[in-house]
C-alpha positions, 0 to 999 in steps of 0.5 A: 499499500505504501509502495503504491502511494509513493509510485502514485506521488512520484507519477504526479511529481513527474507530471508536474515536472513535465508540465513545468518543463513544458511551460519553460520551454514555451517560454524560452521559445516565446522569448527567442521569437520576440528577441528575434523580432526586435532584432530583425526590426532594428536591422530593418530600420538601419537602411531607413537612417537619413542623411541630409544633403545639399547640392548647388544648382546654380550660383552665377549671373546668367544672361537670358536673351529676349525671347529665350529662356535658361533651363537647369536640369536635376535628375535625382537618384532613386535613393533620394527622399524629401527633395526641395529646390530653394534659392534666390533670384534678381533680374536685370535689364530692360524692365528688370523682370523675369519669370521662374518656374520649377517643373517636371518634363511633362510641364516643361513640355507643355511649356515649350509648346506654349500650352497650359501646365502645372508648375511646382513653383511659378512667378509672374513677371518680377524683378526677383524674390525667393524660389521654394519648392518641394518636388518628387524625387522620382523624375526629372525636374527642370529650374527654368528662367524664362525671358520669352515674353520679352521681344528686344530686351535680354535679362541678367539674372543673379541667382543662387539655387540649391537642391536639397534631399534626404538620402537612405543610408547605405554607404556613408561615403557615397552620395550618388551624385554626378558632377554634371546633372546640374549643368545647363543642357546644350542645344544639338543645334541652334535654335530656329523658333525660340519656343522649341529650344532654350539658350545655354548660358555657358555660350 
């Protein structure tokens, strides 16, 4: 009888130990999963660290002939975020005014056709002011100085404009910038119709 009681006691003890072991193992498994999730979550956050950069588009006095315009194309990299164009301009010559636009390719093509177009930034004819535009980072953007409304007088424009952006952290020593992307494009042939081309300020 006593032996049977011992057997029942130890059976109960073993069951309790097995249950406790199962609970402990289950707890450890859950803990490991949580720790791994935190680790992967942290690893996922690392590429999302952003560095803010600024690249000069133009810092010069440019000449815009009558019935012409000057453009500066900006070609962002796919790793950019929060792209902005910011700066100032001041016009001289004739009535001392100029128009300034910030547009994408679709807007620029419409502008060239003298059609209505959407702009991220635009001014009427004015002597000067600030340039401030938040632009998409996934397409080419054009900074346009437009003197096409002036039939006779060329304009000189003193302007300083920067392209600001944030970049997903990948290689801290690599900015993915091409030294030439902020240079004015050069027409392949002389401009016949001023609405079909633009003047290169480097000429």
